[in-house]
N, C-alpha and C positions, 0 to 999 in steps of 0.2 A: 504494500500500500504506500502511496505517496500522497501526502496532504489529504488523507481520508478517502482517496480514490483507489479502488483495487486495480492492480495492473493485470492485464491479460497474460496468462501463461498457458502455453500449449498443454493439453491434457494427455498427450501421448508421451511415453518414455519416462525416464527418471525425473524426479522433481527438480534436480539441479544439474543441467548439462551446459556446456559452453554455448550451444544454440539457444537454450532457454535464457541464459544469462544475457546474451546479446539482445534477444527479443525484449527482455525486461528493460534493459538499458535504453533501447529504442523507444519503448513506450514511455519511459521516464522523460526522454528528450522531447517527445511530442507533448507530454503534459507540461513540461517547463515552458515550452513555446506558447501553449494555450494561456498559461498564467502571464507570461511576459507580454503577450499581445492582447491581453484583455483590455476592454475599455477602462477598467478601473485601475490600470497600471499607472502609478504616479510618475513614472519616468517619462511619460509623454511620447513613448515610442509608438509610431504608427505603422501599420502594415495591413493590407487587405487580408481576407480570410485565407486559410491554408489549403484551399481546394485545388490550387494549381491552375495555370493557364489564365489567370485573371489579369486585367490591365493594371499598370502601375498606378498608385494613388495620385501621383502628380506627374507633370511633364518634366523631362530632363532639361536642366538649364545649365549651360556651361558656366563654371565659376571663374571669377577673376583671380589673379594672383593674390590680391589682398584678402578675398573671401576664403581662398584655400588656406592662407597663412592663419587667419583667424580661426577657422574650423580645426586646423591641425593643433592649435594651441589647446584645444579642448579634448584632444584624443591622444594621450601619451602613448608612445610606441609606434605611432603611424608616421610615415614620411612620404615624400614624393620621390620616386625613382623611375627614371625613364618615362616621365610623363604620366605615371600611374600612381594612385594612392597605394602605399605598400606597408605591409606589416608581417612580421614573423612571430608566430605563437610557438611556445614550447609547453607541452603537457607532460604529465607524469609517465604516460605510456601510450601505446598505439590505440588502445580502446578509448581512452579519453580524447585523443586527437581525432579519431574517426567519429566518435560521438558528437564532437563539436562540429565536424564537417557535415554530418547528417542533419543536425539541428539547423546549421547555417543554410544548408541546401533547401530545407523547407521554407525558410524565410525568403531566400533568394528567388525561389520558384514563385512564391506568393507575390513577390514584387515584380516578377518577370524581369529581373535584373541579376545577372549571373556573374560570379567572380571567376577570375583566372586564379587557380591555386595549385599547389603542389604539396604532397605529403610524403614524408619518410619517417617511419616509426613514430616518434612523439612530436615531430615538428610539422607545422602547417604554415606555408608561405602563401600570402594572399596579395593579389594585385587587382585593383579596381579602376576601371576607366569606362566611360560611357561611349560606346562606338557610334551611337546615333548623333552625338555632338562632337565626336573626335577629341574628347578631352575629359578631364575630371568634372563631374557634375554634382549637383545636390543629391542625386540618388546614390552616388558612391559614398557620400558621407552618411546618408541614412542607413545604408547597408553596413558600413563600418561601425556605426554606433550599435546596431543590432548585434553584430559579431562580438563587440566588446562585452555586451550584456551576457551573451551566451557563453563566452570564454570564462566569465567569472562565476558562472553557476556551478555549484559543487555537483559532482557525480555521485548519485546515491547508490 
């Protein structure tokens, strides 16, 4: 159970197998997203529902250098490299790194705004750039903020 909500566990096979454990972690990630993206979320993070294939909540707008600098000042660990918003995360192990990517993938899909990323064991490297405007946009910072929130969620 997480926050009083029972997690689905396959009823075939032993009670605790690697497959069941991964399934439970995925369910936890989905639950965390539901909480993070709820209208009552005080963080003010916005994202459409997680059904996939929906339109972005707002239009992509190319940011000026000063807007990028201001937004970067509020996102420690992020920088601009090769014209893209860049961040490297390091987790305790592969499961936590992959869980973060699975959670972030649900958010990205719901925004219809997908990252360029790379994963090796406990490391996840993320680059964000909006192809439709050919530069860093407001949507890249929206997704970066969501990723920061997800990266700081403890794995249960």
